[in-house]
MOPAC internal coordinates of N, CA, C and O (Angstrom, degrees):
PM7 1SCF
backbone

  N    0.0000 0     0.00 0     0.00 0    0    0    0
  C    1.4662 1     0.00 0     0.00 0    1    0    0
  C    1.5256 1   109.11 1     0.00 0    2    1    0
  O    1.2310 1   121.08 1   -44.70 1    3    2    1
  N    1.2966 1   115.54 1   135.30 1    3    2    1
  C    1.4564 1   119.74 1   178.40 1    5    3    2
  C    1.5135 1   109.76 1   -81.67 1    6    5    3
  O    1.2310 1   121.09 1   -35.42 1    7    6    5
  N    1.3335 1   115.52 1   144.58 1    7    6    5
  C    1.4522 1   120.89 1  -179.59 1    9    7    6
  C    1.5277 1   110.32 1   -73.35 1   10    9    7
  O    1.2310 1   121.10 1   -36.68 1   11   10    9
  N    1.3256 1   115.50 1   143.32 1   11   10    9
  C    1.4645 1   121.14 1   176.13 1   13   11   10
  C    1.5205 1   110.88 1   -85.04 1   14   13   11
  O    1.2310 1   120.17 1   168.95 1   15   14   13
  N    1.3360 1   117.28 1   -11.05 1   15   14   13
  C    1.4546 1   121.15 1  -178.72 1   17   15   14
  C    1.5149 1   110.29 1   159.03 1   18   17   15
  O    1.2310 1   121.62 1    -7.70 1   19   18   17
  N    1.3203 1   114.51 1   172.30 1   19   18   17
  C    1.4637 1   121.66 1  -177.18 1   21   19   18
  C    1.5291 1   108.73 1  -117.90 1   22   21   19
  O    1.2310 1   120.96 1   -54.13 1   23   22   21
  N    1.3335 1   115.77 1   125.87 1   23   22   21
  C    1.4591 1   121.24 1  -174.20 1   25   23   22
  C    1.5250 1   110.49 1  -125.76 1   26   25   23
  O    1.2310 1   121.29 1   -41.67 1   27   26   25
  N    1.3295 1   115.13 1   138.33 1   27   26   25
  C    1.4609 1   122.26 1   173.00 1   29   27   26
  C    1.5212 1   107.40 1  -108.12 1   30   29   27
  O    1.2310 1   120.93 1   -55.93 1   31   30   29
  N    1.3293 1   115.84 1   124.07 1   31   30   29
  C    1.4536 1   122.25 1  -179.30 1   33   31   30
  C    1.5186 1   109.31 1  -111.44 1   34   33   31
  O    1.2310 1   120.32 1   -52.53 1   35   34   33
  N    1.3368 1   116.99 1   127.47 1   35   34   33
  C    1.4639 1   121.38 1   176.85 1   37   35   34
  C    1.5145 1   108.62 1  -120.46 1   38   37   35
  O    1.2310 1   121.39 1   -57.02 1   39   38   37
  N    1.3358 1   114.95 1   122.98 1   39   38   37
  C    1.4608 1   121.47 1   175.61 1   41   39   38
  C    1.5186 1   107.62 1  -156.05 1   42   41   39
  O    1.2310 1   120.38 1   -32.01 1   43   42   41
  N    1.3214 1   116.88 1   147.99 1   43   42   41
  C    1.4627 1   120.07 1  -178.94 1   45   43   42
  C    1.5271 1   112.42 1   -90.56 1   46   45   43
  O    1.2310 1   119.75 1   171.69 1   47   46   45
  N    1.3202 1   118.09 1    -8.31 1   47   46   45
  C    1.4589 1   121.24 1  -179.04 1   49   47   46
  C    1.5246 1   110.29 1   -97.88 1   50   49   47
  O    1.2310 1   120.50 1   -61.41 1   51   50   49
  N    1.3275 1   116.64 1   118.59 1   51   50   49
  C    1.4631 1   122.15 1  -175.90 1   53   51   50
  C    1.5253 1   112.57 1   -57.40 1   54   53   51
  O    1.2310 1   120.18 1   137.89 1   55   54   53
  N    1.3226 1   117.27 1   -42.11 1   55   54   53
  C    1.4663 1   119.52 1  -177.95 1   57   55   54
  C    1.5279 1   110.91 1   -63.48 1   58   57   55
  O    1.2310 1   119.84 1   142.71 1   59   58   57
  N    1.3121 1   117.92 1   -37.29 1   59   58   57
  C    1.4715 1   120.89 1   177.66 1   61   59   58
  C    1.5209 1   110.14 1   -67.42 1   62   61   59
  O    1.2310 1   120.27 1   137.37 1   63   62   61
  N    1.3259 1   117.09 1   -42.63 1   63   62   61
  C    1.4655 1   120.06 1   176.77 1   65   63   62
  C    1.5220 1   110.41 1   -59.57 1   66   65   63
  O    1.2310 1   120.16 1   129.73 1   67   66   65
  N    1.3173 1   117.31 1   -50.27 1   67   66   65
  C    1.4674 1   121.38 1  -177.38 1   69   67   66
  C    1.5225 1   112.04 1   -58.18 1   70   69   67
  O    1.2310 1   120.87 1   128.53 1   71   70   69
  N    1.3161 1   115.93 1   -51.47 1   71   70   69
  C    1.4660 1   120.21 1  -175.97 1   73   71   70
  C    1.5274 1   111.14 1   -68.82 1   74   73   71
  O    1.2310 1   120.10 1   134.57 1   75   74   73
  N    1.3228 1   117.41 1   -45.43 1   75   74   73
  C    1.4645 1   120.22 1  -176.55 1   77   75   74
  C    1.5274 1   111.26 1   -67.84 1   78   77   75
  O    1.2310 1   119.84 1   141.19 1   79   78   77
  N    1.3266 1   117.92 1   -38.81 1   79   78   77
  C    1.4694 1   119.92 1   176.14 1   81   79   78
  C    1.5182 1   110.56 1   -61.39 1   82   81   79
  O    1.2310 1   120.65 1   138.06 1   83   82   81
  N    1.3218 1   116.36 1   -41.94 1   83   82   81
  C    1.4613 1   120.44 1   178.45 1   85   83   82
  C    1.5276 1   110.52 1   -62.40 1   86   85   83
  O    1.2310 1   120.24 1   136.72 1   87   86   85
  N    1.3218 1   117.15 1   -43.28 1   87   86   85
  C    1.4641 1   121.81 1   178.86 1   89   87   86
  C    1.5337 1   110.35 1   -63.19 1   90   89   87
  O    1.2310 1   120.37 1   133.07 1   91   90   89
  N    1.3316 1   116.89 1   -46.93 1   91   90   89
  C    1.4667 1   120.51 1  -179.51 1   93   91   90
  C    1.5245 1   110.88 1   -59.06 1   94   93   91
  O    1.2310 1   120.58 1   135.78 1   95   94   93
  N    1.3085 1   116.49 1   -44.22 1   95   94   93
  C    1.4677 1   120.46 1   179.72 1   97   95   94
  C    1.5273 1   110.67 1   -67.42 1   98   97   95
  O    1.2310 1   120.03 1   140.27 1   99   98   97
  N    1.3311 1   117.55 1   -39.73 1   99   98   97
  C    1.4598 1   121.82 1   176.67 1  101   99   98
  C    1.5383 1   110.47 1   -59.95 1  102  101   99
  O    1.2310 1   120.51 1   142.20 1  103  102  101
  N    1.3246 1   116.63 1   -37.80 1  103  102  101
  C    1.4681 1   121.23 1  -179.90 1  105  103  102
  C    1.5288 1   112.82 1   -77.39 1  106  105  103
  O    1.2310 1   120.35 1   175.06 1  107  106  105
  N    1.3421 1   116.94 1    -4.94 1  107  106  105
  C    1.4625 1   120.22 1   174.85 1  109  107  106
  C    1.5094 1   115.97 1   100.11 1  110  109  107
  O    1.2310 1   119.97 1  -162.61 1  111  110  109
  N    1.3279 1   117.67 1    17.39 1  111  110  109
  C    1.4617 1   121.48 1  -179.66 1  113  111  110
  C    1.5271 1   110.36 1  -104.01 1  114  113  111
  O    1.2310 1   120.89 1   -32.32 1  115  114  113
  N    1.3293 1   115.90 1   147.68 1  115  114  113
  C    1.4571 1   120.92 1   168.48 1  117  115  114
  C    1.5194 1   105.25 1   -80.51 1  118  117  115
  O    1.2310 1   119.89 1   -45.23 1  119  118  117
  N    1.3150 1   117.82 1   134.77 1  119  118  117
  C    1.4576 1   119.69 1  -176.08 1  121  119  118
  C    1.5195 1   111.52 1  -137.91 1  122  121  119
  O    1.2310 1   121.69 1   -39.40 1  123  122  121
  N    1.3216 1   114.36 1   140.60 1  123  122  121
  C    1.4586 1   122.53 1   174.55 1  125  123  122
  C    1.5198 1   106.53 1  -126.57 1  126  125  123
  O    1.2310 1   120.55 1   -14.40 1  127  126  125
  N    1.3402 1   116.55 1   165.60 1  127  126  125
  C    1.4582 1   118.29 1  -177.73 1  129  127  126
  C    1.5185 1   112.30 1  -137.41 1  130  129  127
  O    1.2310 1   122.01 1   -20.95 1  131  130  129
  N    1.3266 1   113.76 1   159.05 1  131  130  129
  C    1.4656 1   122.88 1   174.49 1  133  131  130
  C    1.5236 1   106.40 1  -140.99 1  134  133  131
  O    1.2310 1   120.69 1   -27.33 1  135  134  133
  N    1.3355 1   116.29 1   152.67 1  135  134  133
  C    1.4702 1   120.03 1  -178.27 1  137  135  134
  C    1.5217 1   113.65 1   -95.98 1  138  137  135
  O    1.2310 1   120.00 1   167.81 1  139  138  137
  N    1.3327 1   117.60 1   -12.19 1  139  138  137
  C    1.4616 1   120.41 1   174.46 1  141  139  138
  C    1.5229 1   108.85 1  -154.72 1  142  141  139
  O    1.2310 1   121.29 1    -5.56 1  143  142  141
  N    1.3270 1   115.13 1   174.44 1  143  142  141
  C    1.4580 1   120.45 1  -175.73 1  145  143  142
  C    1.5127 1   114.27 1   -62.92 1  146  145  143
  O    1.2310 1   120.12 1   142.08 1  147  146  145
  N    1.3239 1   117.38 1   -37.92 1  147  146  145
  C    1.4674 1   120.30 1  -179.63 1  149  147  146
  C    1.5275 1   110.46 1   -62.40 1  150  149  147
  O    1.2310 1   120.38 1   135.98 1  151  150  149
  N    1.3208 1   116.88 1   -44.02 1  151  150  149
  C    1.4664 1   120.73 1   178.46 1  153  151  150
  C    1.5297 1   110.60 1   -66.16 1  154  153  151
  O    1.2310 1   120.35 1   141.36 1  155  154  153
  N    1.3404 1   116.94 1   -38.64 1  155  154  153
  C    1.4639 1   120.67 1   178.71 1  157  155  154
  C    1.5276 1   110.93 1   -61.86 1  158  157  155
  O    1.2310 1   120.36 1   137.01 1  159  158  157
  N    1.3235 1   116.91 1   -42.99 1  159  158  157
  C    1.4684 1   121.04 1   179.20 1  161  159  158
  C    1.5332 1   110.14 1   -62.75 1  162  161  159
  O    1.2310 1   120.76 1   137.22 1  163  162  161
  N    1.3218 1   116.16 1   -42.78 1  163  162  161
  C    1.4635 1   121.02 1  -179.85 1  165  163  162
  C    1.5385 1   110.93 1   -62.41 1  166  165  163
  O    1.2310 1   120.28 1   132.57 1  167  166  165
  N    1.3158 1   117.07 1   -47.43 1  167  166  165
  C    1.4689 1   121.51 1  -179.78 1  169  167  166
  C    1.5319 1   110.17 1   -65.25 1  170  169  167
  O    1.2310 1   120.59 1   135.25 1  171  170  169
  N    1.3301 1   116.48 1   -44.75 1  171  170  169
  C    1.4648 1   121.43 1   179.53 1  173  171  170
  C    1.5238 1   110.60 1   -57.82 1  174  173  171
  O    1.2310 1   120.56 1   131.56 1  175  174  173
  N    1.3245 1   116.53 1   -48.44 1  175  174  173
  C    1.4697 1   121.52 1  -177.98 1  177  175  174
  C    1.5247 1   111.53 1   -64.36 1  178  177  175
  O    1.2310 1   120.59 1   137.25 1  179  178  177
  N    1.3153 1   116.47 1   -42.75 1  179  178  177
  C    1.4721 1   121.27 1  -179.63 1  181  179  178
  C    1.5323 1   110.62 1   -61.78 1  182  181  179
  O    1.2310 1   120.39 1   133.84 1  183  182  181
  N    1.3066 1   116.86 1   -46.16 1  183  182  181
  C    1.4662 1   120.79 1  -179.18 1  185  183  182
  C    1.5305 1   111.25 1   -68.37 1  186  185  183
  O    1.2310 1   120.34 1   140.92 1  187  186  185
  N    1.3054 1   116.95 1   -39.08 1  187  186  185
  C    1.4712 1   121.41 1   179.29 1  189  187  186
  C    1.5239 1   110.22 1   -64.99 1  190  189  187
  O    1.2310 1   120.48 1   133.84 1  191  190  189
  N    1.3241 1   116.68 1   -46.16 1  191  190  189
  C    1.4686 1   121.69 1   178.66 1  193  191  190
  C    1.5267 1   110.68 1   -62.83 1  194  193  191
  O    1.2310 1   120.50 1   144.51 1  195  194  193
  N    1.3150 1   116.65 1   -35.49 1  195  194  193
  C    1.4624 1   121.42 1   180.00 1  197  195  194
  C    1.5220 1   113.82 1   -79.48 1  198  197  195
  O    1.2310 1   120.21 1  -176.95 1  199  198  197
  N    1.3299 1   117.20 1     3.05 1  199  198  197
  C    1.4582 1   120.92 1   178.24 1  201  199  198
  C    1.5270 1   113.59 1    80.20 1  202  201  199
  O    1.2310 1   120.21 1  -162.44 1  203  202  201
  N    1.3208 1   117.21 1    17.56 1  203  202  201
  C    1.4632 1   122.25 1   179.62 1  205  203  202
  C    1.5351 1   109.49 1  -124.26 1  206  205  203
  O    1.2310 1   119.92 1  -118.43 1  207  206  205
  N    1.3297 1   117.75 1    61.57 1  207  206  205
  C    1.4689 1   119.79 1  -173.82 1  209  207  206
  C    1.5254 1   112.92 1   -68.16 1  210  209  207
  O    1.2310 1   121.28 1   -22.47 1  211  210  209
  N    1.3142 1   115.16 1   157.53 1  211  210  209
  C    1.4575 1   121.87 1   175.51 1  213  211  210
  C    1.5222 1   109.15 1   -82.76 1  214  213  211
  O    1.2310 1   120.89 1   -34.87 1  215  214  213
  N    1.3283 1   115.89 1   145.13 1  215  214  213
  C    1.4611 1   121.25 1   175.83 1  217  215  214
  C    1.5263 1   110.94 1   -81.93 1  218  217  215
  O    1.2310 1   121.14 1   155.71 1  219  218  217
  N    1.3400 1   115.43 1   -24.29 1  219  218  217
  C    1.4556 1   120.52 1  -176.62 1  221  219  218
  C    1.5181 1   109.68 1  -158.64 1  222  221  219
  O    1.2310 1   121.10 1   -34.43 1  223  222  221
  N    1.3321 1   115.51 1   145.57 1  223  222  221
  C    1.4608 1   121.94 1   175.19 1  225  223  222
  C    1.5287 1   107.42 1  -122.44 1  226  225  223
  O    1.2310 1   120.78 1   -51.80 1  227  226  225
  N    1.3409 1   116.12 1   128.20 1  227  226  225
  C    1.4624 1   121.77 1   176.56 1  229  227  226
  C    1.5237 1   107.09 1  -108.03 1  230  229  227
  O    1.2310 1   120.41 1   -61.55 1  231  230  229
  N    1.3349 1   116.83 1   118.45 1  231  230  229
  C    1.4633 1   122.13 1  -175.16 1  233  231  230
  C    1.5266 1   111.42 1  -116.56 1  234  233  231
  O    1.2310 1   121.03 1   -48.92 1  235  234  233
  N    1.3198 1   115.63 1   131.08 1  235  234  233
  C    1.4646 1   121.40 1   172.35 1  237  235  234
  C    1.5325 1   107.14 1   -70.63 1  238  237  235
  O    1.2310 1   120.24 1   -50.75 1  239  238  237
  N    1.2998 1   117.16 1   129.25 1  239  238  237
  C    1.4638 1   121.62 1  -176.14 1  241  239  238
  C    1.5252 1   112.78 1   -60.58 1  242  241  239
  O    1.2310 1   120.47 1   134.24 1  243  242  241
  N    1.3307 1   116.71 1   -45.76 1  243  242  241
  C    1.4606 1   119.18 1  -176.67 1  245  243  242
  C    1.5285 1   110.87 1  -121.55 1  246  245  243
  O    1.2310 1   121.60 1   -48.88 1  247  246  245
  N    1.3272 1   114.54 1   131.12 1  247  246  245
  C    1.4624 1   122.59 1   176.25 1  249  247  246
  C    1.5234 1   105.95 1  -127.59 1  250  249  247
  O    1.2310 1   119.81 1   -73.80 1  251  250  249
  N    1.3325 1   117.97 1   106.20 1  251  250  249
  C    1.4614 1   121.14 1  -174.42 1  253  251  250
  C    1.5401 1   115.18 1   -55.65 1  254  253  251
  O    1.2310 1   119.86 1   140.99 1  255  254  253
  N    1.3073 1   117.88 1   -39.01 1  255  254  253
  C    1.4654 1   120.17 1  -175.85 1  257  255  254
  C    1.5201 1   113.60 1  -110.19 1  258  257  255
  O    1.2310 1   120.05 1  -149.43 1  259  258  257
  N    1.3366 1   117.50 1    30.57 1  259  258  257
  C    1.4602 1   119.68 1  -179.05 1  261  259  258
  C    1.5130 1   110.70 1  -172.93 1  262  261  259
  O    1.2310 1   121.20 1     8.87 1  263  262  261
  N    1.3265 1   115.30 1  -171.13 1  263  262  261
  C    1.4601 1   121.29 1   179.84 1  265  263  262
  C    1.5353 1   109.51 1   -73.51 1  266  265  263
  O    1.2310 1   120.86 1   -53.03 1  267  266  265
  N    1.3079 1   115.95 1   126.97 1  267  266  265
  C    1.4583 1   121.60 1  -179.98 1  269  267  266
  C    1.5158 1   112.80 1   -87.19 1  270  269  267
  O    1.2310 1   121.61 1     1.86 1  271  270  269
  N    1.3106 1   114.52 1  -178.14 1  271  270  269
  C    1.4510 1   121.56 1  -174.95 1  273  271  270
  C    1.5114 1   116.23 1   -64.79 1  274  273  271
  O    1.2310 1   120.37 1   143.22 1  275  274  273
  N    1.3339 1   116.89 1   -36.78 1  275  274  273
  C    1.4717 1   119.89 1  -179.40 1  277  275  274
  C    1.5229 1   111.36 1   -59.99 1  278  277  275
  O    1.2310 1   121.12 1   126.86 1  279  278  277
  N    1.3372 1   115.47 1   -53.14 1  279  278  277
  C    1.4596 1   120.18 1  -179.06 1  281  279  278
  C    1.5265 1   111.23 1   -65.02 1  282  281  279
  O    1.2310 1   120.55 1   138.96 1  283  282  281
  N    1.3205 1   116.56 1   -41.04 1  283  282  281
  C    1.4675 1   120.24 1   179.27 1  285  283  282
  C    1.5254 1   110.57 1   -62.85 1  286  285  283
  O    1.2310 1   120.54 1   139.10 1  287  286  285
  N    1.3261 1   116.56 1   -40.90 1  287  286  285
  C    1.4633 1   121.04 1   178.80 1  289  287  286
  C    1.5275 1   111.03 1   -60.28 1  290  289  287
  O    1.2310 1   120.60 1   133.84 1  291  290  289
  N    1.3269 1   116.46 1   -46.16 1  291  290  289
  C    1.4677 1   120.12 1   179.21 1  293  291  290
  C    1.5265 1   111.23 1   -59.80 1  294  293  291
  O    1.2310 1   120.38 1   137.46 1  295  294  293
  N    1.3296 1   116.87 1   -42.54 1  295  294  293
  C    1.4690 1   120.77 1  -179.37 1  297  295  294
  C    1.5303 1   111.28 1   -70.06 1  298  297  295
  O    1.2310 1   120.22 1   141.81 1  299  298  297
  N    1.3153 1   117.18 1   -38.19 1  299  298  297
  C    1.4648 1   120.34 1   177.93 1  301  299  298
  C    1.5259 1   110.98 1   -63.81 1  302  301  299
  O    1.2310 1   120.88 1   140.15 1  303  302  301
  N    1.3316 1   115.92 1   -39.85 1  303  302  301
  C    1.4723 1   119.24 1   179.44 1  305  303  302
  C    1.5201 1   112.13 1   -65.42 1  306  305  303
  O    1.2310 1   120.22 1   148.02 1  307  306  305
  N    1.3292 1   117.19 1   -31.98 1  307  306  305
  C    1.4654 1   119.53 1   176.66 1  309  307  306
  C    1.5287 1   110.27 1   -67.66 1  310  309  307
  O    1.2310 1   120.90 1   143.61 1  311  310  309
  N    1.3256 1   115.89 1   -36.39 1  311  310  309
  C    1.4611 1   121.47 1   178.38 1  313  311  310
  C    1.5221 1   111.43 1   -72.62 1  314  313  311
  O    1.2310 1   120.69 1   136.40 1  315  314  313
  N    1.3308 1   116.28 1   -43.60 1  315  314  313
  C    1.4581 1   122.85 1  -176.73 1  317  315  314
  C    1.5287 1   109.07 1  -143.42 1  318  317  315
  O    1.2310 1   120.02 1   -83.50 1  319  318  317
  N    1.3396 1   117.56 1    96.50 1  319  318  317
  C    1.4652 1   121.11 1  -177.44 1  321  319  318
  C    1.5326 1   114.10 1   -59.03 1  322  321  319
  O    1.2310 1   120.04 1   159.98 1  323  322  321
  N    1.3259 1   117.53 1   -20.02 1  323  322  321
  C    1.4654 1   119.92 1  -178.42 1  325  323  322
  C    1.5362 1   112.85 1   -95.20 1  326  325  323
  O    1.2310 1   120.17 1  -172.82 1  327  326  325
  N    1.3236 1   117.28 1     7.18 1  327  326  325
  C    1.4673 1   120.75 1  -178.43 1  329  327  326
  C    1.5320 1   110.56 1   -58.85 1  330  329  327
  O    1.2310 1   120.92 1   -42.52 1  331  330  329
  N    1.3212 1   115.84 1   137.48 1  331  330  329
  C    1.4665 1   121.15 1   176.49 1  333  331  330
  C    1.5179 1   107.32 1   -99.02 1  334  333  331
  O    1.2310 1   121.13 1   -60.68 1  335  334  333
  N    1.3388 1   115.44 1   119.32 1  335  334  333
  C    1.4605 1   121.24 1  -177.01 1  337  335  334
  C    1.5275 1   110.17 1  -126.53 1  338  337  335
  O    1.2310 1   121.82 1   -42.84 1  339  338  337
  N    1.3342 1   114.12 1   137.16 1  339  338  337
  C    1.4584 1   122.75 1   173.23 1  341  339  338
  C    1.5224 1   106.23 1  -115.20 1  342  341  339
  O    1.2310 1   120.17 1   -48.82 1  343  342  341
  N    1.3208 1   117.27 1   131.18 1  343  342  341
  C    1.4654 1   121.02 1   175.01 1  345  343  342
  C    1.5231 1   108.75 1   -95.22 1  346  345  343
  O    1.2310 1   121.44 1   -39.25 1  347  346  345
  N    1.3139 1   114.85 1   140.75 1  347  346  345
  C    1.4558 1   122.01 1  -179.62 1  349  347  346
  C    1.5220 1   108.80 1  -125.24 1  350  349  347
  O    1.2310 1   120.64 1   -47.92 1  351  350  349
  N    1.3326 1   116.39 1   132.08 1  351  350  349
  C    1.4617 1   120.10 1   179.08 1  353  351  350
  C    1.5194 1   111.19 1  -167.62 1  354  353  351
  O    1.2310 1   121.32 1   -15.75 1  355  354  353
  N    1.3026 1   115.08 1   164.25 1  355  354  353
  C    1.4506 1   121.10 1   172.20 1  357  355  354
  C    1.5214 1   110.77 1   -94.60 1  358  357  355
  O    1.2310 1   120.76 1   172.53 1  359  358  357
  N    1.3385 1   116.16 1    -7.47 1  359  358  357
  C    1.4756 1   121.97 1  -178.89 1  361  359  358
  C    1.5178 1   109.91 1   -94.95 1  362  361  359
  O    1.2310 1   120.42 1  -100.15 1  363  362  361
  N    1.3141 1   116.80 1    79.85 1  363  362  361
  C    1.4637 1   120.85 1  -173.43 1  365  363  362
  C    1.5225 1   114.05 1   -74.90 1  366  365  363
  O    1.2310 1   119.67 1   174.38 1  367  366  365
  N    1.3447 1   118.23 1    -5.62 1  367  366  365
  C    1.4704 1   120.24 1  -179.83 1  369  367  366
  C    1.5284 1   112.14 1   -82.81 1  370  369  367
  O    1.2310 1   119.84 1   168.94 1  371  370  369
  N    1.3216 1   117.92 1   -11.06 1  371  370  369
  C    1.4554 1   120.94 1  -179.42 1  373  371  370
  C    1.5303 1   109.83 1   -60.00 1  374  373  371
  O    1.2310 1   119.66 1   -44.91 1  375  374  373
  N    1.3491 1   118.26 1   135.09 1  375  374  373
  C    1.4646 1   121.41 1  -178.83 1  377  375  374
  C    1.5343 1   113.80 1   -54.30 1  378  377  375
  O    1.2310 1   120.21 1   146.99 1  379  378  377
  N    1.3237 1   117.20 1   -33.01 1  379  378  377
  C    1.4635 1   119.37 1   179.27 1  381  379  378
  C    1.5273 1   110.79 1   -68.57 1  382  381  379
  O    1.2310 1   120.35 1   153.78 1  383  382  381
  N    1.3206 1   116.94 1   -26.22 1  383  382  381
  C    1.4583 1   120.29 1   179.71 1  385  383  382
  C    1.5248 1   111.46 1   -84.21 1  386  385  383
  O    1.2310 1   120.48 1   144.36 1  387  386  385
  N    1.3244 1   116.68 1   -35.64 1  387  386  385
  C    1.4570 1   119.20 1  -176.81 1  389  387  386
  C    1.5280 1   112.56 1   -77.32 1  390  389  387
  O    1.2310 1   119.70 1   153.41 1  391  390  389
  N    1.3272 1   118.18 1   -26.59 1  391  390  389
  C    1.4640 1   121.49 1   179.21 1  393  391  390
  C    1.5303 1   109.08 1  -136.44 1  394  393  391
  O    1.2310 1   121.23 1  -120.64 1  395  394  393
  N    1.3375 1   115.25 1    59.36 1  395  394  393
  C    1.4628 1   121.10 1  -171.98 1  397  395  394
  C    1.5280 1   114.60 1   -60.36 1  398  397  395
  O    1.2310 1   119.90 1   140.43 1  399  398  397
  N    1.3291 1   117.80 1   -39.57 1  399  398  397
  C    1.4734 1   120.48 1  -177.40 1  401  399  398
  C    1.5303 1   110.92 1   -63.30 1  402  401  399
  O    1.2310 1   120.35 1   142.29 1  403  402  401
  N    1.3229 1   116.93 1   -37.71 1  403  402  401
  C    1.4706 1   121.93 1   179.06 1  405  403  402
  C    1.5316 1   110.80 1   -60.32 1  406  405  403
  O    1.2310 1   120.83 1   149.89 1  407  406  405
  N    1.3334 1   116.01 1   -30.11 1  407  406  405
  C    1.4680 1   121.20 1  -178.37 1  409  407  406
  C    1.5273 1   112.79 1   -91.16 1  410  409  407
  O    1.2310 1   120.26 1  -177.64 1  411  410  409
  N    1.3358 1   117.11 1     2.36 1  411  410  409
  C    1.4567 1   120.70 1   176.93 1  413  411  410
  C    1.5228 1   114.77 1    88.77 1  414  413  411
  O    1.2310 1   120.59 1  -167.23 1  415  414  413
  N    1.3175 1   116.47 1    12.77 1  415  414  413
  C    1.4619 1   120.35 1   179.59 1  417  415  414
  C    1.5279 1   110.77 1   -86.49 1  418  417  415
  O    1.2310 1   121.05 1   -29.72 1  419  418  417
  N    1.3268 1   115.60 1   150.28 1  419  418  417
  C    1.4656 1   120.65 1   178.09 1  421  419  418
  C    1.5221 1   111.42 1   -79.99 1  422  421  419
  O    1.2310 1   120.36 1   157.38 1  423  422  421
  N    1.3429 1   116.92 1   -22.62 1  423  422  421
  C    1.4553 1   120.15 1  -179.74 1  425  423  422
  C    1.5183 1   111.20 1   174.66 1  426  425  423
  O    1.2310 1   121.41 1     2.46 1  427  426  425
  N    1.3303 1   114.91 1  -177.54 1  427  426  425
  C    1.4651 1   121.45 1   177.80 1  429  427  426
  C    1.5257 1   108.94 1  -136.22 1  430  429  427
  O    1.2310 1   121.36 1   -26.06 1  431  430  429
  N    1.3176 1   115.01 1   153.94 1  431  430  429
  C    1.4587 1   122.77 1   172.73 1  433  431  430
  C    1.5216 1   106.80 1  -128.88 1  434  433  431
  O    1.2310 1   120.37 1   -69.04 1  435  434  433
  N    1.3050 1   116.89 1   110.96 1  435  434  433
  C    1.4605 1   120.44 1   178.82 1  437  435  434
  C    1.5262 1   109.05 1   -84.67 1  438  437  435
  O    1.2310 1   121.20 1   -52.41 1  439  438  437
  N    1.3367 1   115.31 1   127.59 1  439  438  437
  C    1.4725 1   120.38 1   178.28 1  441  439  438
  C    1.5137 1   109.42 1   -81.20 1  442  441  439
  O    1.2310 1   119.33 1   -34.33 1  443  442  441
  N    1.2958 1   118.88 1   145.67 1  443  442  441
  C    1.4644 1   126.34 1    -5.67 1  445  443  442
  C    1.5247 1   109.81 1   -77.75 1  446  445  443
  O    1.2310 1   120.23 1   -38.93 1  447  446  445
  N    1.3293 1   117.17 1   141.07 1  447  446  445
  C    1.4563 1   120.04 1   179.90 1  449  447  446
  C    1.5231 1   110.76 1  -111.20 1  450  449  447
  O    1.2310 1   122.10 1   -22.42 1  451  450  449
  N    1.3276 1   113.58 1   157.58 1  451  450  449
  C    1.4568 1   121.39 1  -178.72 1  453  451  450
  C    1.5259 1   109.29 1  -104.28 1  454  453  451
  O    1.2310 1   120.96 1   -15.94 1  455  454  453
  N    1.3158 1   115.77 1   164.06 1  455  454  453
  C    1.4625 1   121.22 1   177.50 1  457  455  454
  C    1.5268 1   109.65 1   -55.89 1  458  457  455
  O    1.2310 1   120.32 1   138.44 1  459  458  457
  N    1.3172 1   116.99 1   -41.56 1  459  458  457
  C    1.4702 1   120.40 1  -178.95 1  461  459  458
  C    1.5314 1   111.44 1   -63.25 1  462  461  459
  O    1.2310 1   120.07 1   146.15 1  463  462  461
  N    1.3547 1   117.47 1   -33.85 1  463  462  461
  C    1.4687 1   121.01 1   176.84 1  465  463  462
  C    1.5276 1   110.35 1   -63.98 1  466  465  463
  O    1.2310 1   121.00 1   133.12 1  467  466  465
  N    1.3286 1   115.70 1   -46.88 1  467  466  465
  C    1.4635 1   120.87 1  -178.99 1  469  467  466
  C    1.5269 1   110.25 1   -63.93 1  470  469  467
  O    1.2310 1   120.90 1   132.57 1  471  470  469
  N    1.3202 1   115.89 1   -47.43 1  471  470  469
  C    1.4739 1   121.27 1  -177.83 1  473  471  470
  C    1.5305 1   110.73 1   -58.67 1  474  473  471
  O    1.2310 1   120.42 1   131.05 1  475  474  473
  N    1.3254 1   116.81 1   -48.95 1  475  474  473
  C    1.4690 1   120.99 1  -178.94 1  477  475  474
  C    1.5216 1   111.86 1   -62.23 1  478  477  475
  O    1.2310 1   120.62 1   137.12 1  479  478  477
  N    1.3198 1   116.42 1   -42.88 1  479  478  477
  C    1.4602 1   120.44 1  -179.54 1  481  479  478
  C    1.5315 1   111.16 1   -64.62 1  482  481  479
  O    1.2310 1   120.35 1   134.91 1  483  482  481
  N    1.3180 1   116.93 1   -45.09 1  483  482  481
  C    1.4626 1   120.83 1  -179.24 1  485  483  482
  C    1.5178 1   111.30 1   -64.60 1  486  485  483
  O    1.2310 1   120.59 1   139.11 1  487  486  485
  N    1.3198 1   116.48 1   -40.89 1  487  486  485
  C    1.4699 1   119.18 1   178.16 1  489  487  486
  C    1.5214 1   110.70 1   -63.65 1  490  489  487
  O    1.2310 1   120.26 1   142.66 1  491  490  489
  N    1.3021 1   117.10 1   -37.34 1  491  490  489
  C    1.4713 1   121.87 1   179.27 1  493  491  490
  C    1.5290 1   111.09 1   -66.80 1  494  493  491
  O    1.2310 1   120.18 1   138.39 1  495  494  493
  N    1.3408 1   117.25 1   -41.61 1  495  494  493
  C    1.4552 1   121.00 1  -173.59 1  497  495  494
  C    1.5290 1   113.45 1   -88.51 1  498  497  495
  O    1.2310 1   120.39 1   131.83 1  499  498  497
  N    1.3214 1   116.86 1   -48.17 1  499  498  497
  C    1.4686 1   120.31 1  -172.77 1  501  499  498
  C    1.5199 1   112.51 1   -90.55 1  502  501  499
  O    1.2310 1   120.06 1   142.09 1  503  502  501
  N    1.3013 1   117.49 1   -37.91 1  503  502  501
  C    1.4643 1   120.50 1  -173.31 1  505  503  502
  C    1.5266 1   114.09 1   -89.26 1  506  505  503
  O    1.2310 1   120.60 1  -157.80 1  507  506  505
  N    1.3301 1   116.45 1    22.20 1  507  506  505
  C    1.4731 1   120.23 1  -179.37 1  509  507  506
  C    1.5040 1   111.37 1   -58.60 1  510  509  507
  O    1.2310 1   120.10 1   180.00 1  511  510  509

């Protein structure tokens, strides 16, 4: 089966990583993961430099013991201004979540999300 795209998922909760990676792979995407923003930036840069860039990065907005999605997003944009980033969080009142396009984001995923939410968002962003 051919991949529909390559996605980097960053979240600090193991259960979310496990389930979401399984869903992404089930939907036909190649997926890698990071546990915080610093690791996501490192993986993103390594793959981009190696000629294997990600089509999309999904970042958890808040990571209590590490770099969260906001800071990681800003750093990723400095590295690659065309990076497509989706922020994921349960805190939907954050200004970046309520007006994501204004902040340069490709989309948002409000936790808890369903397979249908992920599928629809990915088709909108990657399968254009």
